[in-house]
Residue frames as a rotation matrix with the C-alpha (Angstrom) as fourth column:
MET 1
-0.931 0.277 0.237 17.21
0.335 0.907 0.254 -13.00
-0.145 0.316 -0.938 63.38
MET 2
-0.654 0.742 -0.146 13.86
-0.754 -0.626 0.198 -12.24
0.056 0.240 0.969 61.68
GLY 3
-0.665 0.525 0.531 10.72
0.091 0.763 -0.640 -14.05
-0.741 -0.378 -0.555 62.47
TYR 4
-0.798 0.473 0.373 7.95
0.484 0.134 0.865 -14.88
0.359 0.871 -0.336 60.12
VAL 5
-0.808 0.560 -0.183 5.08
-0.312 -0.671 -0.673 -12.39
-0.500 -0.487 0.716 60.36
LEU 6
-0.476 0.717 0.509 1.60
0.787 0.606 -0.119 -13.57
-0.394 0.344 -0.852 59.66
PRO 7
-0.824 0.252 0.508 -0.45
0.148 -0.769 0.622 -11.35
0.548 0.587 0.596 57.36
PHE 8
-0.778 0.628 0.018 -3.30
-0.332 -0.387 -0.860 -9.44
-0.533 -0.675 0.510 58.95
ARG 9
-0.773 0.630 0.073 -6.61
0.490 0.520 0.700 -11.06
0.403 0.577 -0.711 58.23
ALA 10
-0.646 0.608 0.462 -9.70
-0.618 -0.772 0.151 -8.90
0.449 -0.188 0.874 58.49
GLN 11
-0.902 0.419 0.102 -12.15
0.197 0.612 -0.766 -10.15
-0.383 -0.671 -0.635 61.04
PRO 12
-0.444 0.832 0.333 -15.78
0.642 0.036 0.766 -10.66
0.625 0.554 -0.550 59.87
ALA 13
-0.573 0.353 0.740 -18.07
-0.445 -0.892 0.081 -7.90
0.688 -0.283 0.668 60.95
THR 14
-0.954 0.249 -0.164 -19.73
0.276 0.529 -0.803 -8.59
-0.113 -0.811 -0.573 64.23
PRO 15
-0.290 0.906 0.309 -23.52
0.551 -0.106 0.828 -8.70
0.783 0.410 -0.469 63.84
SER 16
-0.847 0.064 0.528 -25.18
-0.374 -0.778 -0.505 -5.98
0.378 -0.625 0.683 65.81
LEU 17
-0.620 0.709 -0.335 -27.84
0.780 0.511 -0.362 -6.77
-0.085 -0.486 -0.870 68.31
ARG 18
-0.756 0.505 0.416 -30.89
-0.234 -0.802 0.549 -4.75
0.611 0.318 0.725 67.12
LEU 19
-0.826 0.496 -0.268 -33.59
0.479 0.367 -0.797 -4.39
-0.297 -0.787 -0.541 69.67
ARG 20
-0.544 0.790 0.283 -37.29
-0.234 -0.467 0.853 -3.80
0.806 0.397 0.439 69.20
GLU 21
-0.949 0.313 0.032 -40.15
0.051 0.253 -0.966 -3.85
-0.310 -0.915 -0.256 71.67
VAL 22
-0.382 0.901 0.206 -43.85
0.884 0.291 0.367 -4.47
0.271 0.322 -0.907 71.61
ALA 23
-0.974 0.102 0.203 -45.85
-0.123 -0.988 -0.094 -1.26
0.191 -0.117 0.975 71.44
LYS 24
-0.263 0.941 -0.211 -49.20
0.965 0.256 -0.062 -0.50
-0.005 -0.220 -0.976 72.97
GLY 25
0.773 0.604 -0.191 -50.78
0.588 -0.797 -0.141 2.72
-0.238 -0.003 -0.971 71.89
GLY 26
0.728 -0.547 0.413 -47.45
0.029 -0.578 -0.816 3.92
0.685 0.606 -0.405 70.40
ILE 27
0.354 -0.611 0.708 -45.57
-0.929 -0.315 0.193 3.43
0.105 -0.726 -0.680 73.72
GLY 28
-0.178 -0.524 -0.833 -43.07
-0.342 0.827 -0.447 0.63
0.922 0.205 -0.327 74.21
GLU 29
0.847 0.523 -0.093 -43.98
-0.146 0.398 0.906 -1.82
0.511 -0.754 0.414 76.99
ILE 30
0.301 -0.806 -0.510 -40.37
0.893 0.426 -0.145 -2.45
0.334 -0.412 0.848 77.87
THR 31
-0.545 -0.406 0.734 -39.75
0.211 -0.913 -0.348 1.30
0.811 -0.034 0.583 78.03
GLN 32
0.317 0.734 0.601 -42.71
-0.521 -0.395 0.757 1.60
0.792 -0.553 0.257 80.43
TRP 33
0.841 -0.025 -0.541 -41.33
0.366 0.762 0.534 -1.29
0.399 -0.647 0.650 82.54
PHE 34
-0.098 -0.994 -0.049 -37.98
0.847 -0.058 -0.529 0.36
0.523 -0.094 0.847 82.71
ALA 35
-0.030 0.211 0.977 -39.56
-0.122 -0.971 0.206 3.60
0.992 -0.113 0.055 83.91
ALA 36
0.832 0.371 0.414 -40.17
-0.471 0.075 0.879 1.87
0.294 -0.926 0.237 87.25
ASN 37
0.788 -0.605 0.109 -36.71
0.448 0.687 0.572 0.23
-0.422 -0.402 0.813 87.17
ARG 38
0.911 -0.388 -0.141 -34.28
-0.407 -0.785 -0.467 3.01
0.070 0.483 -0.873 86.25
GLY 39
0.096 -0.932 0.350 -31.16
-0.803 0.135 0.580 1.31
-0.588 -0.337 -0.735 87.72
ALA 40
0.127 -0.007 0.992 -32.00
0.254 0.967 -0.026 -1.86
-0.959 0.255 0.125 85.88
ARG 41
0.944 0.257 0.205 -32.20
0.263 -0.216 -0.940 0.08
-0.198 0.942 -0.272 82.65
ALA 42
0.580 -0.809 -0.094 -28.69
-0.814 -0.580 -0.031 1.50
-0.029 0.094 -0.995 83.15
ARG 43
-0.156 -0.593 0.790 -27.34
-0.497 0.738 0.456 -1.99
-0.854 -0.321 -0.409 83.83
PHE 44
0.492 0.473 0.731 -29.23
0.383 0.636 -0.670 -3.31
-0.782 0.609 0.132 80.81
ARG 45
0.940 -0.181 -0.289 -27.64
-0.336 -0.634 -0.696 -0.67
-0.057 0.752 -0.657 78.59
ILE 46
0.012 -0.988 0.151 -24.16
-0.926 0.046 0.376 -1.94
-0.378 -0.144 -0.914 79.70
ARG 47
-0.082 0.015 0.997 -25.21
-0.016 1.000 -0.017 -5.54
-0.997 -0.018 -0.082 78.97
VAL 48
0.841 0.440 0.313 -26.48
0.315 0.070 -0.946 -4.68
-0.439 0.895 -0.080 75.46
GLU 49
0.708 -0.614 -0.348 -23.35
-0.705 -0.640 -0.306 -2.66
-0.035 0.462 -0.886 74.64
HIS 50
-0.253 -0.774 0.581 -21.25
-0.664 0.575 0.478 -5.69
-0.704 -0.265 -0.659 75.63
LEU 51
0.134 0.402 0.906 -23.38
0.284 0.860 -0.424 -8.10
-0.950 0.314 0.001 73.59
GLN 52
0.937 0.287 -0.200 -23.16
-0.067 -0.414 -0.908 -5.88
-0.344 0.864 -0.369 70.53
LYS 53
0.340 -0.908 -0.244 -19.35
-0.918 -0.377 0.125 -6.15
-0.205 0.182 -0.962 70.53
ILE 54
-0.692 -0.599 0.403 -19.20
-0.512 0.801 0.311 -9.95
-0.509 0.009 -0.861 70.28
PRO 55
-0.574 0.505 -0.645 -20.82
-0.497 0.412 0.764 -12.56
0.651 0.759 0.014 67.94
ARG 56
0.336 0.848 0.409 -23.91
-0.907 0.175 0.383 -14.24
0.253 -0.500 0.828 69.33
THR 57
0.584 -0.146 -0.799 -22.12
0.022 0.986 -0.165 -17.58
0.812 0.079 0.579 69.13
ASP 58
-0.502 -0.840 -0.206 -19.80
0.294 0.058 -0.954 -16.26
0.813 -0.540 0.218 71.93
TRP 59
-0.052 0.530 0.846 -22.57
-0.799 -0.531 0.283 -15.16
0.599 -0.661 0.451 74.26
ASN 60
-0.869 -0.239 -0.434 -22.70
0.048 0.831 -0.554 -17.22
0.493 -0.502 -0.711 77.42
VAL 61
-0.127 0.918 -0.376 -25.69
0.659 0.361 0.660 -18.31
0.742 -0.164 -0.650 79.49
ALA 62
-0.309 -0.002 -0.951 -24.97
0.841 -0.468 -0.272 -15.67
-0.444 -0.884 0.147 82.16
GLN 63
-0.853 -0.099 -0.513 -25.77
-0.082 -0.944 0.319 -13.11
-0.516 0.314 0.797 79.44
PHE 64
-0.234 0.695 -0.679 -28.29
-0.972 -0.151 0.181 -14.69
0.023 0.703 0.711 77.15
ARG 65
-0.791 -0.004 0.612 -30.28
-0.186 0.954 -0.233 -17.92
-0.583 -0.298 -0.756 77.38
LYS 66
-0.617 0.648 -0.447 -32.55
-0.484 0.135 0.865 -19.67
0.621 0.749 0.230 74.98
LEU 67
-0.393 0.637 0.663 -35.81
-0.739 0.210 -0.640 -20.75
-0.547 -0.742 0.388 76.56
HIS 68
-0.632 0.273 0.725 -38.44
0.477 0.875 0.086 -22.84
-0.611 0.400 -0.683 74.85
GLU 69
0.278 0.845 0.456 -40.78
0.860 -0.008 -0.510 -22.31
-0.427 0.534 -0.729 71.90
GLY 70
0.214 -0.297 0.931 -38.51
0.792 -0.505 -0.343 -19.75
0.572 0.811 0.127 70.24
LEU 71
0.940 0.170 0.295 -38.22
-0.024 -0.832 0.554 -17.48
0.339 -0.528 -0.778 73.27
ALA 72
-0.001 -0.963 -0.270 -34.96
0.756 0.176 -0.631 -16.30
0.655 -0.204 0.728 74.79
GLU 73
0.921 0.292 -0.257 -33.87
0.388 -0.648 0.656 -13.93
0.025 -0.704 -0.710 77.61
ILE 74
0.051 -0.861 0.506 -31.27
0.080 -0.501 -0.862 -11.24
0.995 0.084 0.043 77.92
LYS 75
0.662 0.213 -0.719 -29.98
0.655 0.303 0.692 -11.51
0.365 -0.929 0.060 81.55
TRP 76
-0.266 -0.739 0.619 -28.42
0.069 -0.655 -0.753 -8.95
0.962 -0.157 0.225 83.89
LYS 77
0.047 0.206 -0.977 -28.19
0.986 0.150 0.079 -8.03
0.163 -0.967 -0.196 87.53
CYS 78
-0.181 -0.100 0.978 -28.90
-0.051 -0.993 -0.110 -4.79
0.982 -0.070 0.174 89.29
GLY 79
-0.017 0.063 0.998 -28.34
-0.974 -0.228 -0.002 -4.63
0.227 -0.972 0.065 92.96
LYS 80
-0.685 -0.226 0.693 -29.39
-0.493 0.844 -0.212 -7.95
-0.537 -0.486 -0.690 94.40
LYS 81
0.396 0.881 0.258 -32.05
-0.239 0.370 -0.898 -8.67
-0.887 0.293 0.357 91.71
GLN 82
-0.765 -0.495 0.411 -31.69
0.224 0.393 0.892 -10.62
-0.603 0.775 -0.190 88.55
PHE 83
0.033 0.763 -0.646 -33.55
-0.517 -0.540 -0.664 -9.04
-0.856 0.355 0.377 85.62
ARG 84
-0.565 -0.142 0.813 -34.66
0.554 0.665 0.501 -10.57
-0.611 0.734 -0.296 82.35
ALA 85
-0.195 0.553 -0.810 -35.91
-0.779 -0.589 -0.215 -9.12
-0.596 0.589 0.546 79.06
ILE 86
-0.352 0.157 0.923 -37.77
0.300 0.953 -0.048 -11.99
-0.887 0.260 -0.382 77.35
GLY 87
0.190 0.348 -0.918 -38.20
-0.752 -0.549 -0.364 -11.95
-0.631 0.760 0.157 73.60
PHE 88
0.387 -0.038 0.921 -37.56
0.480 0.861 -0.166 -13.69
-0.787 0.507 0.351 70.36
ASP 89
-0.738 -0.640 -0.216 -35.71
0.054 -0.374 0.926 -13.21
-0.673 0.671 0.310 67.03
PHE 90
0.298 0.843 0.448 -37.93
0.743 0.090 -0.664 -11.65
-0.600 0.531 -0.599 64.32
SER 91
0.866 0.054 0.497 -37.02
0.442 -0.544 -0.713 -9.78
0.232 0.837 -0.495 61.15
ASP 92
0.033 -0.975 0.219 -33.24
0.528 -0.169 -0.832 -9.33
0.849 0.143 0.509 62.00
SER 93
-0.273 -0.159 0.949 -34.02
-0.632 -0.714 -0.302 -7.99
0.726 -0.681 0.094 65.51
PHE 94
-0.755 0.098 -0.648 -34.52
0.538 0.657 -0.527 -9.28
0.374 -0.747 -0.549 69.01
VAL 95
-0.165 0.812 0.560 -38.11
-0.240 -0.584 0.775 -8.31
0.957 -0.006 0.291 69.88
MET 96
-0.981 -0.148 -0.126 -38.53
0.101 0.166 -0.981 -7.85
0.166 -0.975 -0.147 73.66
VAL 97
-0.244 0.970 0.002 -42.07
0.120 0.028 0.992 -8.64
0.962 0.243 -0.123 74.79
ILE 98
0.844 0.535 0.026 -41.87
0.063 -0.146 0.987 -8.58
0.532 -0.832 -0.157 78.59
GLY 99
-0.261 -0.881 0.395 -39.55
-0.430 -0.260 -0.865 -7.57
0.864 -0.395 -0.311 81.35
CYS 100
0.811 0.548 -0.203 -39.38
-0.076 0.443 0.893 -9.52
0.580 -0.709 0.401 84.63
THR 101
-0.035 -0.818 0.574 -37.13
-0.991 -0.044 -0.124 -10.52
0.127 -0.573 -0.809 87.57
HIS 102
0.526 0.091 -0.845 -35.95
-0.192 0.981 -0.013 -13.95
0.828 0.169 0.534 88.41
LYS 103
-0.195 -0.527 0.827 -35.08
-0.957 -0.081 -0.277 -15.49
0.213 -0.846 -0.489 91.77
MET 104
-0.592 -0.071 0.803 -34.58
-0.478 0.833 -0.279 -19.18
-0.649 -0.549 -0.527 92.74
ASN 105
-0.959 0.155 0.236 -35.93
0.280 0.632 0.722 -20.41
-0.037 0.759 -0.650 89.44
VAL 106
0.048 0.989 -0.139 -39.12
0.903 -0.102 -0.418 -18.32
-0.428 -0.105 -0.898 89.85
TYR 107
-0.682 -0.155 0.715 -40.07
0.562 -0.737 0.376 -15.50
0.469 0.658 0.589 87.50
ASP 108
-0.196 0.649 -0.735 -41.90
0.687 -0.444 -0.575 -12.43
-0.699 -0.618 -0.359 88.69
PRO 109
0.103 0.917 0.385 -44.63
-0.955 0.200 -0.220 -11.96
-0.279 -0.345 0.896 87.37
VAL 110
-0.260 -0.129 0.957 -45.15
-0.301 0.952 0.046 -15.71
-0.917 -0.276 -0.287 87.59
GLU 111
0.495 0.561 0.664 -47.03
0.435 0.501 -0.748 -15.99
-0.752 0.659 0.004 84.29
CYS 112
0.227 -0.406 -0.885 -44.42
-0.569 -0.793 0.218 -13.95
-0.791 0.454 -0.411 82.25
LEU 113
-0.808 -0.577 0.119 -43.35
-0.240 0.508 0.828 -16.87
-0.538 0.640 -0.549 80.09
LYS 114
-0.258 0.824 0.505 -46.96
0.807 0.471 -0.355 -17.75
-0.531 0.316 -0.786 79.23
THR 115
0.622 0.479 -0.620 -47.60
0.167 -0.854 -0.492 -14.04
-0.765 0.203 -0.611 78.41
ALA 116
-0.208 -0.785 -0.584 -44.38
-0.572 -0.386 0.724 -13.81
-0.793 0.485 -0.369 76.40
LYS 117
-0.805 -0.025 0.593 -45.47
0.356 0.778 0.518 -16.85
-0.474 0.628 -0.617 74.26
ARG 118
0.225 0.961 0.159 -48.86
0.802 -0.090 -0.591 -15.23
-0.554 0.261 -0.791 73.59
ILE 119
0.564 -0.041 -0.825 -47.43
-0.196 -0.977 -0.086 -11.90
-0.803 0.210 -0.559 72.67
LYS 120
-0.586 -0.810 0.025 -44.85
-0.247 0.207 0.947 -13.57
-0.772 0.548 -0.321 70.41
GLY 121
-0.483 0.493 0.724 -47.70
0.775 0.625 0.092 -15.20
-0.407 0.606 -0.684 68.50
GLU 122
0.562 0.753 -0.341 -49.54
0.549 -0.649 -0.527 -11.90
-0.618 0.109 -0.778 68.24
VAL 123
0.121 -0.646 -0.753 -46.38
-0.497 -0.696 0.518 -10.19
-0.859 0.312 -0.406 66.77
GLU 124
-0.815 -0.458 0.356 -45.78
0.008 0.605 0.796 -13.04
-0.580 0.652 -0.489 64.29
ASN 125
-0.347 0.764 0.544 -49.42
0.902 0.431 -0.030 -12.87
-0.257 0.481 -0.838 63.19
GLY 126
-0.673 -0.079 0.735 -49.46
0.464 -0.819 0.337 -9.12
0.575 0.569 0.588 62.75
ILE 127
0.395 0.878 -0.271 -51.88
0.737 -0.127 0.664 -8.49
0.549 -0.462 -0.696 65.64
ARG 128
0.747 -0.264 -0.610 -49.27
0.362 -0.608 0.706 -6.53
-0.557 -0.749 -0.359 67.68
ARG 129
0.762 -0.541 0.355 -46.71
0.168 -0.364 -0.916 -4.17
0.625 0.758 -0.186 66.25
THR 130
0.367 -0.749 -0.552 -43.13
0.889 0.108 0.445 -3.46
-0.274 -0.654 0.705 67.37
ILE 131
0.944 -0.221 0.245 -41.07
-0.120 -0.921 -0.370 -0.30
0.307 0.319 -0.896 67.52
ALA 132
0.101 -0.992 -0.078 -37.33
0.197 0.097 -0.976 0.34
0.975 0.083 0.205 67.76
PHE 133
0.941 0.117 -0.319 -35.91
0.331 -0.104 0.938 0.24
0.077 -0.988 -0.136 71.27
THR 134
0.205 -0.902 0.380 -32.94
-0.136 -0.411 -0.902 2.34
0.969 0.133 -0.207 72.40
PRO 135
0.219 -0.087 -0.972 -31.32
0.815 0.564 0.133 1.08
0.536 -0.821 0.194 75.64
C-alpha cells in the first residue's frame, strides 16, 4: 500500500540576528562590559547562536523581552546571575546600549533603563555611533 507523500516546501529563510553596540572612542561598551564578565560572554554567545536559528516571532520571554519605549533585552543566565543586554532595533540590527544584571525585579546598575533610553535617543539622533558586535 502506498501512501500519499506531501511535496517538500522550502522554509522561508530565518532572519539573522545582527548585533551592534554603542562605541565610545572606537571601543564597544558592551565589549568592555563583557571583559569583566567573561563567563557571561560565553553564555551570551550560546544564547545568540540559538536566537539566530529561529524566527523572532518564536523567541520566548525567557530569551528576549520587549520593555518600554522601544527598548528590549536579550536575557541569559551565567552561574546564579541573570544577565541582560538592553538595546533596540535600528537599521536592521539589534543595537545593544548597556549590559546589566537582574535579580528580584531589580536591575544593576539601578539606572540602566534610564541610561539605555538616553543612549537610544543619542544613537537615533546621530550623536552616538555604533559598531558591529561579534559575540
